C-alpha positions in Angstrom: -8.7 -40.2 -2.2 -6.4 -41.1 1.0 -3.6 -41.5 -1.6 0.1 -39.9 -1.2 1.6 -39.1 -4.7 4.8 -37.5 -4.4 6.9 -36.1 -7.0 10.8 -34.9 -6.6 13.1 -33.3 -8.8 15.2 -35.1 -11.4 18.1 -35.0 -9.1 16.1 -36.7 -6.3 14.6 -39.2 -7.8 11.3 -39.1 -6.5 8.3 -40.2 -8.1 6.4 -42.5 -6.0 2.0 -43.7 -5.0 1.7 -44.2 -1.1 5.7 -44.9 -0.9 6.0 -47.5 -3.6 8.1 -46.3 -7.3 5.0 -47.4 -9.5 6.8 -46.1 -12.4 9.6 -47.7 -13.5 10.8 -46.3 -16.8 10.3 -43.2 -19.3 8.1 -42.9 -20.3 5.3 -44.6 -18.4 2.0 -44.2 -16.8 -0.5 -45.7 -13.3 -3.6 -45.8 -12.5 -5.1 -46.1 -9.1 -8.3 -46.2 -7.6 -9.7 -42.5 -8.6 -6.7 -41.0 -10.5 -4.1 -41.7 -12.7 -0.1 -40.4 -13.3 1.0 -40.2 -16.6 5.3 -39.8 -17.3 6.5 -38.3 -20.4 7.9 -35.3 -22.4 4.6 -33.8 -23.2 3.3 -30.2 -22.3 3.8 -26.8 -22.8 6.9 -25.4 -20.6 5.7 -22.7 -18.4 9.3 -20.8 -19.0 11.8 -22.2 -21.0 14.1 -25.6 -20.6 17.0 -25.0 -18.4 20.3 -25.5 -20.1 21.4 -29.3 -20.0 17.9 -30.6 -19.2 15.3 -33.1 -20.7 11.8 -32.2 -20.5 10.4 -34.9 -18.2 6.7 -34.1 -17.5 4.4 -35.7 -14.8 0.7 -35.5 -15.4 -1.7 -36.4 -12.5 -5.1 -36.2 -13.0 -7.0 -36.4 -9.6 -10.6 -36.5 -7.9 -13.1 -33.5 -8.3 -11.2 -32.7 -11.8 -8.1 -31.8 -10.4 -5.1 -31.7 -13.1 -1.6 -31.4 -11.6 1.0 -31.2 -14.2 4.8 -31.1 -12.9 7.6 -30.4 -15.1 11.1 -31.9 -13.7 14.5 -30.2 -13.6 17.5 -31.3 -12.4 17.5 -28.9 -9.3 13.9 -27.5 -9.7 10.2 -28.2 -10.4 7.6 -26.1 -11.9 4.4 -26.8 -11.3 0.7 -26.1 -12.9 -2.3 -26.8 -11.3 -6.2 -26.7 -13.2 -8.9 -26.8 -10.9 -13.0 -25.6 -10.4 -13.0 -23.1 -7.6 -13.6 -24.7 -4.4 -15.9 -23.1 -1.7 -13.6 -20.7 0.9 -10.3 -21.3 -1.5 -7.8 -18.9 -1.1 -3.6 -19.3 -0.9 -0.7 -18.4 -3.1 -1.9 -18.1 -6.7 -5.2 -16.1 -5.4 -9.0 -16.8 -4.2 -10.5 -17.1 -7.2 -13.0 -14.4 -6.9 -12.2 -12.4 -10.2 -10.5 -10.0 -8.7 -7.0 -9.7 -9.6 -6.3 -6.3 -7.0 -6.6 -8.9 -4.3 -4.1 -11.0 -5.2 -1.3 -9.3 -4.5 1.9 -11.2 -2.7 1.4 -8.2 0.2 -2.7 -9.0 0.1 -2.6 -13.0 -0.1 -0.3 -12.6 3.1 -2.4 -10.8 4.9 -5.0 -13.4 4.3 -3.4 -16.4 4.9 -0.2 -16.1 6.1 3.4 -15.7 5.2 4.1 -19.1 4.8 2.1 -22.4 4.9 2.3 -24.0 8.4 4.0 -27.1 9.2 0.9 -28.8 10.5 -0.7 -27.7 7.2 1.7 -28.9 4.3 1.0 -31.1 2.0 4.7 -31.7 0.8 7.1 -33.8 2.2 10.7 -32.8 3.3 11.7 -29.6 4.6 11.5 -26.1 2.6 15.2 -24.5 1.9 15.3 -21.0 2.9 17.8 -19.4 0.8 19.3 -16.1 1.5 22.1 -14.8 -0.5 24.3 -11.0 0.0 23.0 -10.5 -3.3 19.4 -10.9 -2.4 20.0 -8.4 0.5 21.3 -5.9 -1.7 18.6 -6.4 -4.5 16.0 -5.8 -1.3 17.5 -2.5 0.0 18.0 -1.2 -3.7 14.4 -2.0 -5.1 12.0 -2.2 -2.2 11.1 0.5 -0.7 12.1 1.5 2.7 8.3 1.6 3.9 7.4 -1.7 2.3 10.5 -3.6 3.4 9.9 -2.5 6.9 5.9 -3.4 6.5 7.3 -6.9 5.2 10.0 -7.8 8.1 7.1 -6.6 11.1 4.5 -9.2 9.2 7.1 -11.6 8.8 8.4 -11.7 11.9 4.9 -11.5 13.0 3.6 -14.6 11.7 6.8 -16.1 11.6 7.6 -15.7 15.2 11.3 -15.7 14.2 14.1 -13.8 12.7 17.3 -13.9 10.5 17.3 -15.6 7.2 13.2 -16.8 7.4 12.2 -13.5 8.1 14.9 -11.8 5.5 13.4 -14.5 3.1 9.9 -13.9 4.0 10.6 -9.8 3.5 11.9 -10.3 -0.3 9.1 -12.7 -1.2 6.7 -9.8 0.2 8.3 -7.2 -2.0 9.0 -9.2 -5.0 6.8 -12.1 -4.6 4.9 -11.1 -7.8 7.9 -11.2 -9.9 8.5 -14.9 -10.8 12.3 -13.7 -11.6 13.0 -11.9 -8.7 15.6 -14.8 -7.3 17.3 -14.9 -10.7 17.7 -11.1 -10.8 19.2 -10.9 -7.5 22.1 -13.0 -9.0 23.0 -9.6 -11.0 23.7 -7.8 -7.9 27.2 -9.2 -7.3 
């Protein structure tokens, strides 16, 4: 409790506990009061190992039986979280009530908002908001006008902003359940 574990991409080189780089090499491990971190190449990849990347995996055993696995790639990460249901739990992965029907992107955004508020964010750094001409083409080609308009209105209301931030949020509103949507958008050249 009270510790901060930071894991970044391979390019960032970030792997620290309470601001200190405690795992000097690969593989390696570190144990603290109530938690353990292991750094190795073990674990089933959620998708595929990106071309030119070596599998680097950070395993965290945290209080309350929470297990976090981070697959570090050169310029992004895949994250898996295993945990028991917590009272009042809700978020981007759903609400653990056993009803997948209310875990759509639109339902989750209606309950908890479009983005994590800055003062509630557990991550260091700032989110990179990407908006490309290809994403714009896909949004207009594959997201129905009514859904797109509803998403745009809700995102503008939640975020109190405009431009690329709202466009990116609207894209997520339309395609958030498709984990490969941004990759698919790149086909719109």
